[in-house]
C-alpha positions in Angstrom: -9.5 -9.7 -17.4 -10.7 -13.1 -16.2 -12.3 -13.7 -13.1 -10.0 -12.0 -10.9 -12.3 -9.9 -9.1 -14.6 -13.4 -8.3 -10.8 -14.6 -7.0 -10.7 -11.4 -5.2 -13.8 -11.4 -3.4 -13.4 -14.7 -2.3 -10.1 -14.4 -0.4 -11.6 -11.1 1.1 -14.2 -13.3 2.7 -12.5 -15.9 3.9 -9.9 -13.3 5.4 -6.9 -15.5 3.5 -5.1 -12.6 1.6 -1.9 -12.5 3.9 -1.8 -16.1 4.8 -2.2 -17.3 1.1 1.3 -15.3 0.3 2.9 -17.8 3.1 2.2 -20.6 1.0 4.6 -22.5 -1.5 3.9 -22.4 -5.0 6.0 -24.6 -6.4 5.7 -28.3 -8.1 4.1 -30.1 -10.2 0.8 -27.9 -10.8 3.1 -24.6 -11.2 2.6 -21.6 -9.8 -0.3 -20.6 -9.0 -1.4 -16.4 -8.7 -2.8 -15.3 -5.0 -4.7 -11.7 -5.7 -3.4 -8.8 -3.3 -5.7 -6.4 -4.6 -7.8 -5.8 -7.8 -5.9 -6.5 -10.9 -2.3 -7.4 -8.8 -1.4 -10.8 -8.5 1.7 -12.1 -6.4 3.6 -15.6 -6.8 4.7 -16.9 -4.1 7.9 -18.7 -3.7 8.8 -21.6 -1.3 10.3 -21.1 1.9 14.1 -21.9 2.5 17.2 -22.2 0.6 17.4 -23.5 -2.8 17.4 -27.0 -3.7 16.4 -29.7 -5.5 13.2 -30.1 -3.8 11.7 -26.3 -4.3 13.5 -26.4 -7.4 15.8 -23.0 -6.7 12.2 -21.5 -6.5 12.1 -19.7 -3.7 11.5 -15.6 -4.7 8.0 -14.3 -5.1 7.3 -12.4 -8.5 3.5 -11.0 -9.5 2.2 -9.4 -12.1 0.2 -6.3 -12.7 -3.0 -6.6 -15.1 -4.2 -3.2 -16.6 -6.5 -2.2 -19.3 -4.5 -2.7 -22.1 -1.5 -5.1 -20.8 0.6 -6.9 -18.0 3.5 -6.1 -16.4 5.5 -9.1 -14.7 7.3 -8.1 -11.5 10.7 -10.5 -11.5 11.0 -13.8 -13.9 12.2 -16.2 -11.8 15.1 -18.4 -11.0 15.2 -20.7 -14.8 13.7 -20.5 -17.7 11.4 -23.2 -17.1 9.8 -20.8 -14.1 9.9 -17.8 -16.4 7.8 -20.5 -18.8 5.6 -20.9 -15.7 5.0 -17.6 -14.5 3.7 -16.8 -17.9 1.3 -19.9 -18.0 0.2 -18.6 -14.7 -0.6 -15.1 -16.2 -2.5 -16.6 -18.6 -4.7 -18.2 -16.2 -5.7 -14.9 -14.8 -5.9 -12.9 -18.1 -6.2 -13.0 -21.7 -4.2 -9.3 -22.0 -0.9 -9.6 -23.2 2.6 -9.0 -20.9 4.2 -6.0 -22.2 7.2 -5.6 -19.6 9.0 -8.0 -17.4 10.4 -5.9 -14.7 13.9 -7.2 -12.8 13.7 -5.7 -8.9 17.3 -6.9 -7.9 20.3 -9.2 -9.2 19.4 -12.5 -7.1 18.9 -15.5 -9.0 15.7 -16.5 -7.6 14.1 -13.2 -9.5 16.0 -12.7 -13.0 17.2 -15.9 -14.7 13.8 -16.9 -15.9 13.9 -13.7 -18.0 14.8 -15.4 -21.5 11.6 -17.2 -21.2 10.2 -13.6 -21.4 12.3 -12.5 -24.3 11.7 -15.5 -26.4 7.8 -14.1 -26.5 8.9 -10.6 -27.8 9.0 -9.5 -23.7 11.6 -6.6 -23.3 12.6 -7.5 -19.4 14.1 -4.2 -18.3 16.3 -3.0 -15.0 18.9 -0.4 -13.5 21.3 0.2 -15.4 23.8 -1.3 -12.1 22.0 -4.2 -11.2 22.5 -5.1 -15.2 26.5 -4.9 -14.8 26.6 -6.9 -11.2 24.7 -9.3 -13.2 27.0 -9.5 -16.3 30.0 -9.5 -13.7 29.0 -12.8 -11.7 25.8 -14.4 -12.8 27.7 -16.6 -14.4 29.2 -17.9 -11.1 25.5 -17.5 -9.7 24.3 -20.2 -12.5 26.7 -23.0 -11.8 26.1 -22.8 -8.2 21.7 -22.9 -8.8 23.2 -25.8 -11.7 24.5 -27.4 -8.4 21.6 -26.8 -5.6 18.7 -27.2 -8.1 20.0 -29.4 -10.2 20.8 -29.4 -13.8 17.2 -30.1 -15.1 15.6 -28.3 -13.0 18.1 -25.1 -14.9 18.1 -26.8 -18.2 17.7 -23.8 -20.6 18.8 -21.4 -18.6 21.8 -18.7 -19.8 23.1 -15.5 -18.4 21.4 -12.8 -20.9 21.2 -9.0 -21.3 18.5 -6.7 -20.5 16.6 -5.1 -23.2 16.4 -1.7 -21.8 17.6 -0.5 -18.7 17.2 2.6 -16.5 18.9 5.1 -14.1 16.1 7.0 -12.7 12.7 6.5 -10.7 10.0 6.7 -13.6 6.0 6.4 -14.6 4.5 4.3 -16.9 0.8 4.0 -17.6 2.1 1.2 -20.6 -0.6 -1.1 -19.3 -3.1 1.9 -18.9 -2.9 2.3 -14.9 -0.1 4.3 -13.2 3.3 1.7 -12.2 6.0 3.6 -10.6 9.1 2.3 -10.4 11.5 3.3 -7.6 15.1 3.7 -7.2 16.5 5.1 -4.2 20.2 5.1 -5.0 22.5 2.0 -3.5 20.4 0.4 -0.8 19.0 -3.2 -0.6 21.5 -3.8 -3.7 23.5 -0.7 -6.1 20.3 -1.1 -8.7 17.6 -2.1 -6.1 14.3 -0.8 -7.4 10.5 -1.0 -6.2 7.0 -1.3 -7.9 4.6 0.5 -6.5 0.9 0.4 -8.2 -0.5 3.5 -7.6 -3.8 3.0 -7.3 -4.1 -0.2 -4.8 -1.6 0.9 -3.0 0.8 -2.8 -3.6 4.3 -2.5 -3.6 6.5 -4.6 -5.0 10.1 -4.1 -3.5 12.4 -7.1 -4.8 15.9 -6.6 -2.4 13.9 -4.1 0.1 11.5 -6.3 2.2 11.2 -9.6 3.7 8.6 -10.9 5.8 10.0 -13.2 8.5 12.7 -13.9 6.5 16.4 -12.5 7.5 17.7 -10.1 4.8 20.9 -10.3 3.7 23.2 -7.3 3.7 26.1 -8.9 1.4 25.4 -6.1 -1.8 24.0 -3.4 0.4 25.2 0.2 1.5 23.4 0.1 4.9 23.1 4.3 5.5 21.5 4.5 1.8 18.9 0.8 2.5 18.0 3.1 5.6 17.2 6.0 3.4 14.8 3.9 1.4 13.0 2.6 3.9 12.2 5.9 4.9 11.5 6.9 1.6 9.2 3.4 1.5 7.8 5.3 4.6 6.1 8.7 3.1 4.5 6.5 0.8 2.2 4.6 3.2 1.9 1.5 0.9 -1.3 -0.3 1.9 0.2 -4.1 1.2 3.8 -5.2 0.2 4.5 -7.8 -1.8 8.3 -8.6 -0.4 10.6 -10.6 -2.1 10.6 -13.2 0.3 8.3 -14.7 2.2 4.4 -13.6 3.1 2.3 -10.2 1.7 1.5 -8.2 4.5 0.8 -4.6 5.4 3.5 -2.0 4.2 4.2 -0.3 7.5 4.7 -3.6 9.8 6.9 -5.2 7.0 9.2 -1.5 6.5 9.3 -1.4 10.5 10.4 -5.1 10.8 13.6 -5.0 8.3 14.6 -1.6 9.7 14.9 -3.1 13.2 16.6 -5.4 12.4 19.0 -3.8 10.3 19.2 -1.3 13.3 19.9 -4.0 15.9 22.5 -6.4 13.6 24.5 -2.6 13.1 24.1 -1.9 17.3 25.5 -5.5 17.9 28.2 -5.2 15.6 29.0 -1.7 16.0 29.6 -3.1 19.6 31.8 -6.0 19.6 34.1 -4.3 16.8 34.6 -1.4 19.3 35.3 -3.5 22.0 37.9 -5.2 20.5 36.2 -8.3 19.1 37.5 -11.0 16.7 36.0 -11.9 13.3 36.6 -15.6 14.4 33.7 -14.9 17.2 31.8 -12.7 15.6 28.7 -15.1 14.1 27.8 -16.3 17.3 29.0 -13.2 19.3 26.5 -11.4 17.5 23.3 -13.7 17.7 19.6 -11.8 18.3 17.4 -14.2 19.3 14.5 -12.3 18.9 15.1 -13.2 15.1 16.0 -17.0 15.5 12.3 -18.1 14.0 13.1 -15.8 10.8 13.4 -18.0 7.8 17.5 -18.2 6.6 18.7 -17.5 10.1 21.5 -19.4 10.6 22.5 -19.3 7.4 21.6 -15.1 6.5 22.2 -13.8 10.0 25.8 -14.8 10.8 27.0 -14.3 7.4 25.3 -10.8 7.6 27.1 -10.7 11.4 30.9 -11.1 9.4 29.9 -9.2 6.4 28.8 -5.6 9.1 32.0 -6.8 11.5 34.1 -6.1 8.5 32.5 -2.9 7.1 32.7 -1.6 10.5 36.5 -2.9 11.4 37.1 -0.6 8.2 35.7 2.1 8.5 37.4 2.5 12.8 40.8 1.4 11.5 40.5 4.3 8.4 38.6 6.9 10.6 40.1 10.9 10.8 42.0 11.1 13.4 39.6 14.2 15.3 41.9 17.5 15.1 42.4 19.5 18.1 
């Protein structure tokens, strides 16, 4: 591993670990890895929504360097982004990339997979994520070509993963233990987290965002809460979220858990009071989260999605027995 220990000491000495995790790292110079623990790196995405300025590269990715190779976590927005991530890994280590794990089915995390496959690196994801990707990602790709621009997405296609799995597992493929964690349908049907056991760094994928509104579109909210409880029990030292800066594990989990509970409480009260879907986006405002990234877009959509779910629950709720 070339220079990772020196980079780690410099980050600790300057006290910049959390702050650097929030910096945008797209542009002409390409993505730049940030050390979050010895041998564990985050490649930050840009804040905001996908557009031509950030090339759609809004999701965090990362990698774990072991004695015998590298595991990449998430593959980027496009084939070009995937190639840039591989180049970024090469600035840190000469070890071969042996596996790319895709944590969840959002465009900014998966479409770079063909760049890895082109180099003979297998791309692996949960079976339910693979099914979801096959069912809808052609549409996602068309949307990305419009928002990020055709040039940024050139050569990007919907692909099939090389391997899928159904349950959590641990691997020592790169000479250090890495756990791949699936908690059932949570933030998405096949969403996973990746834990580097030695450092306690958790790549949380769709399960956790920092200072950004989490998206509930694909979620099962009770399952998501159970997954957060399971993550809390793991006591991760540092969380690399799907979006936002790297942060302390307990604080990150608590923040997302609290948002989801407040969203549920607010929207359930509107449903029970006979509120209307037409007005729910305004009626379900949560001012404490207005400073979070994508509040105006994702929170308003979350309120509508939650309203429809809770309304359906109320309509089909069994009559109490007498």
